[in-house]
N, C-alpha and C positions, 0 to 999 in steps of 0.2 A: 401618420400624418400625410395627407395627400399633396403631391406636387402641384395640384391645380391652383393652390392659393398663391403661388409665387408670382406669376406674371400679372394678374390683376392687382395684387397688393403693391408691387413695385410701380406699376403704372399710376395707381392712385397716389402713392407717395410722391412721385415726381411732380404731380400737379398740386398737392395739398399740404406738403410738409411745411410746418411752421418755421418762420425765420427766427432763430434763437442764437444768442451770442456765442454759445459754445460750438454751434455748428459752422460758424463762419471760418473758424480755424480749428479743425478737429485734431489738434496735437494731443499726444497721450496725457500730458499734464492737465490741459484744459478739459478734456473728456473726463478724466478722473475726478477733478474738483467738482465739475457739474453733476456727475452721477452721485457722488457722496452727498452733495447738497440736496439733490432731488429725492433722496430717500425720505419719505414721510413729509414732503413739502411740495407744494404746488409750483408749477413753472413760473407763474407770474410773480409769486413771492420770492422766488430764487433769483430772478434777474438782477435786481440791485445788489444783492449780497455777492453774487458772482463777480460783478464788475468791481465792487469795492475790494474783494478778496484778491483778485488778480492784479489790481493796481498796486496793492500793498505788498503782495507776495507773488511776483510774476513767474517764478520758476521753482523747481524742486529745492535748490539750495537755499533760496530765501525762506521757504517754508521750514526747512530743516533747522535753520538758524534762528527762527523767530522766538522771542521770549514768550513764555506761556501766557502771562496776563494779556499781552498784546494779541496773541493768537485767539484767546477766548473772547476778547473784546470784539475782534473781527467777526467772530462766529455768533455773537450775541443776537438773540432773536430767532435763530434757527433751531435751537434746542439740541438735544442729544449730543451733549458736549464731548462724550467719549468718541464720537465719530471724528472730530477734529484732532483729538489727542492721538488717535490711531493714525490719522493722516500724517501727523508729524513723525510718528515712529516709522511709518512706511517711507516718508520722504528721506529720512536719515539713512535708511537701508539702501534706497535707490541712489542716494548721493555717495555713500561709502562703498557699496558693492558693485554698482553699475555705472559709476562715473556721472551720475545725474540724469541718465537716460533710462526710461522704463524699458524693461526687457520685452521683446516682441515674442513672448512665449506664454501661453495660457497658464501652464502649471507654475511657472515662476511668478506670474502676476498673482496667482491664487495664494501664494505663500506670504504675501505682504499683509501686515496687520490691517484689519478692517476691510479687506477685499474678499468678498465671497464669490460664488460662481457667477452671479449676475454681473457684478462690477467687473470682474475679470473678463467676462464675455463682452461687455460693452466696450472696455478699453481695447481688447484684442481685435474685435471686429470693426469698430468705428475708426480707431487710430491706426491699426496695422493691417486691416483687411483679412484677419484670420477667420476661417470658416468655423466659428464657434458660436453657440447660441447665447442670448442674453434674455433670460426668462424672468420677468418680474410679475407682479400681480396683474398688470394690464394684459400681458401675454397669456397668462393662465386663464383669465376671464374670457378673452376672445376665443381661444382655442377650445375651452370647455363648451362655449356656446356653439361654435362651428360643429363640434362633434356631438353635441347634446350629452356631454359626460356629466354624471352625477358624483364623480369621485371628489373627495375632499381635497381642495387645492392647497390646504395648509399642511398636508402630509408631505414630508420630504420625498417619499417614494414616488408620489404623483408628479412632483416637480422634476425629479431626476428622469423619470420616464419621458416626460414632455421634452426635456432638454435633448435626450438621446434621439428622439424622433425628429425634432427640428433640425438637429445637426445633419441629418441625412439629406435634407432638401435645401439647405442654404446655398444660394447660387454663387458660383465662383465669380470673383470680381465685384460683387455687390453685397457682401456679408453685412457690412455696417448699415447700408440702406435697408436691407431686408429686416434686420433686427429693429431698427428704428421705426420702420413702417408698421410692424406688429404693435410696438409700444404706442405709436401715434394713433392707430385705429382705436386702441383701448382707451386712450386719453380723451379723444374728441368725438368718436362715433359710437363705439361699443362701450358706453360709459358705465361706471360702477353705481352711480346714484342718478335717479331720474330715468327717463325713458330712453332706451337705446335707439339710435337713429338708423334703423335698419334700411330705410329708403336711400341713405347715403353710402351704405357699406358696399365695397367692391366684392365682399365675400358672401353677400346675401344669397347669391344664386346656389351656393352649396351649403348654407348654414342649416344644420339639422334642427337646432333649437327654434329657429324662425319657422321652419316648415311644420314643426310639431306644436308651435305656439307656446313654448316654454322658456322664452328668452328671459323673462323676469324671474324665473326660478333658479337661474344659474348665474355664477358658479356656486357650488356648495362649499360651505366652510363650517368647521366645528364651532359651536357657540363659545364665546369668550367667557372666562371666569369673571365674576363680579369684582369690581375694584373695591379695595379697602378704603374706608373713609377715615381721614385724620383731621381732627380739629386743631387749628393753629391760630395763635393771636400774634398779629404782625404789628410792629411798632415803628412809627416814624419819630425818631428822637432828634430834636433840633435844638441847637444852641447857636443863636444868631443865624449866620449864613451857612453853618456847618450841619451836616447830618451824620448820624451814626450808621456805619455798616460793619459787617464782620465777614471773615472768610470761613466758608464751610469746610468741614473735614476733608482730607485728601481722598477718602473713599466713600462710596455710597451715593445716594441721590444728589444730583447737582454738585458733585465733588469738586472742591477747589475753587468754586465760584464765590463771588461776594453776594451778600444778601442783606436785606433789612432785618434787624434783630427780630426774632420771633420766639414765642413760648408755646409749650405744649398745652392743648386744651383751649376751650372757649372761655376766656377770663373776663371778669368784670373790672370796672375802673379801680376799685380798691386793691384788687389782686395785682393789677398791672403796676400801680404806683408802688406797692410794696416790693415787687420784683425790681423795679427801676432803682429804688433806694438800696436794695441788696447789692446792686452793681456799683454802689458808691456814687450814684448820681443824685442830683437835687432837682426833682420835678417842680415846675411852677404851675403849669396848667395842663389839662388833659382834655382831648376832644375825641369823641367816638367817630369812627369813619364807617363808610358803607361796607358791608360784608362782600366777600368775593369768593370765587371757587376756581381752582385750577385743576385740570385733568391730566394725569399721567396714565400710562398703560395699566399699571397695577394698583394705583392709589389715587384718591382725590383729596386735595387739600380744601377744606372748608374753612375760610379765614375770616376772623374778626379783626378789625383794625382800630388803632388809636394813634393820634398825633399827640406827642408829649413835648412841651416846651421845657427846656432845661436851663438852670442857672449855671454859669461858667464857674467851675471850681478847679482846684489843683489836682483833684483825684480823677478827673475825667479820663486821662490817658492810662490810668491803672485799671479801668473797668473791663479791659479785654476787648473793647470796641475801638474801631478806627473812625475818628471824626474828620471828615473831609468836606471841602467846599462842595455845595450842591452841583455846581457846573462841572467839577472834576469827576463826579460819578459817571456822567455821560461820556466823558472823553477817555477815561483811563481804566475804570473798574468794571469788569464784566458781571452784570447782574442779570440773572435768568428772568425770563418773561413770566415766570410764576408770580413775580412781584409787580407786574406791570400795572395792575389796578391801583396800587399804592404809590408807585413811582409817579403816577399822574399828579398826585397831590403836591409833588415837588417839582412838577413840570419837567420831569426827566423823560426823555424818549429812549426806550430800549430798542436795540437793533437798528436796522436801516431806517432812520427817521422815525422809528417807533410805530409806524403805521401797521406793520404786519402783526403786532401783538396787542393791538388795542381794539379788537373786535369783541365787544361784550354784549350780553343781553341780560336783562334784569329778570331774576327768577323769584321764587317764593321768599318772602321776608326781605325783599330788596337786595338779595345777594346777587352779585354779578358773576356770570360764568365766562371765563376766557375760552373762546371758541377754538383757539389753537391748541390741539391736543398733542402734547409731547410724549415721546416714548411709545407711540402707537405703532403696531406692526405695519410693514409696507404692503402686505398683500392687498390688492384691490385699490391701491392708491391711485387716484386720478392725478395726472401730471399736466 
């Protein structure tokens, strides 16, 4: 890695760095929260979540003490709920072992749950000024193009080599700015999707990919495995102003979150009504709803939906379902955005105002696809 990139990169960053809430006060806690939120999520989407989270949980101790349902509700709409569970585990360690103050030590940061080399590097360099690298997909893309490298950036050995080479050129006193400058270049100039803005890049003068005309070919990544398709039938079960929800198992996909009841397979009206009666409920009317699709990293849910009106009976509470006021689901119960298409029928907003998870397009057969892809790898993520 050449030292020639340092001066032009910092000069560009000084003039073009975006004004972001977590940069206003780069304390270890704020940097940590922002970096975890920014994994697999765009900057503009994160801003309102960050402000809401910090208002509710302003410090390590508040996060450590937060009840799980409240914590998951604060995270609702961001996806990857294990991230915030790991954050709470880490917060409890910081509170108990370090008196509530993050350790200014890369290796100790790396031992915290949910903190990998990138996050430890970001906290260490931005909050503490440590001369350690913070290499994410943006950085790997930028440097792969600068060097015209065709190595697979998804290989850990490639990332480790890049980290070691960057560590040698990090400028003393500006480690955080240098790391953020590399990330910023990848986010707004040397972009992952669309045409790279080489004419705006301060590193264009030494970029080998630009000189060779191969910018669009890089970086190289191994092709992903095809996702498994799962058919689901999602039910909106309403009795008056109450709707049925249930808590998912403590392990597995969307663990511990609340969901609209669903059944395996793509079921017809008669099959749905039979299943509802088996739960001890008394259906009055059934209405087919528009199909929807939600994409995870390893699986796609292709969903068929029905709204079922129920008669109030004494057996409802024995069905294994939780019947709550519709308004309460928005305030108290964390429902993953996988169900956002059907939450709309109840006028429930999921996440921060619900806007981040309501980007749909209509596909074949009228099925709507949720454009927010949860559980996707961070490599190449535009921020």
